[in-house]
C-alpha positions in Angstrom: 91.1 36.0 187.7 87.8 37.3 186.4 85.3 39.7 188.0 86.3 40.4 191.6 89.9 39.3 192.2 89.7 36.4 194.8 92.5 34.3 196.1 92.5 30.7 194.9 93.6 29.5 198.3 91.6 31.4 200.9 88.9 33.4 199.0 90.5 36.6 200.3 90.4 39.8 198.3 93.3 40.3 195.9 94.7 43.8 195.2 97.4 45.1 192.9 100.6 46.1 194.8 104.2 46.7 194.1 106.4 44.2 196.0 109.9 42.9 196.5 110.0 39.2 195.5 112.4 36.3 195.2 112.6 34.5 191.8 114.2 31.2 191.2 115.7 30.4 187.8 117.9 27.5 186.9 118.9 26.9 190.5 119.7 30.5 191.3 117.6 32.8 193.5 117.5 36.6 192.8 115.6 39.3 194.6 113.7 41.8 192.5 112.4 45.1 193.7 109.4 47.1 192.5 107.5 44.2 190.9 103.8 44.6 190.2 101.8 41.7 191.7 98.3 40.8 192.8 98.5 40.1 196.5 95.8 38.5 198.8 94.9 40.7 201.7 94.1 37.7 203.8 96.9 35.1 203.3 99.5 37.0 201.3 99.5 34.7 198.2 101.1 36.5 195.2 100.0 36.3 191.6 102.1 37.6 188.7 100.6 38.3 185.3 102.3 36.5 182.4 104.1 39.6 181.1 105.5 40.3 184.6 106.6 36.7 185.0 108.3 36.8 181.5 110.1 40.0 182.6 111.3 38.3 185.8 112.7 35.4 183.7 114.5 37.9 181.5 116.0 39.7 184.5 117.2 36.3 185.9 118.7 35.3 182.5 120.8 38.4 182.5 121.8 38.2 186.2 125.4 39.1 185.4 124.1 42.6 184.8 122.8 42.9 188.3 124.9 45.5 190.1 123.6 45.3 193.7 124.0 42.5 196.2 122.2 42.4 199.5 123.1 40.3 202.6 120.8 39.0 205.2 120.9 36.5 208.2 119.9 33.0 207.4 118.8 30.7 210.2 118.4 26.9 210.1 114.9 25.8 210.8 116.1 22.9 213.0 118.5 24.9 215.1 118.4 24.3 218.8 118.1 26.8 221.5 120.1 26.6 224.8 
């Protein structure tokens, strides 16, 4: 992104933030906290600079060193309501 940081999808303004993100690597999903990202203020699209993305890959490659596991409820999109 050059000049003013603008979202490629909605033309919203993009700011640097620190986020929690999911990262898929070789069929596995991990959650990573405190990740620097550029985030659109309008639609929420996230952009990661190349060094940040490479670091996420490195973290995922060494996922056996991850010490903390989180649990969360998972709903099915097509679930019915009575």
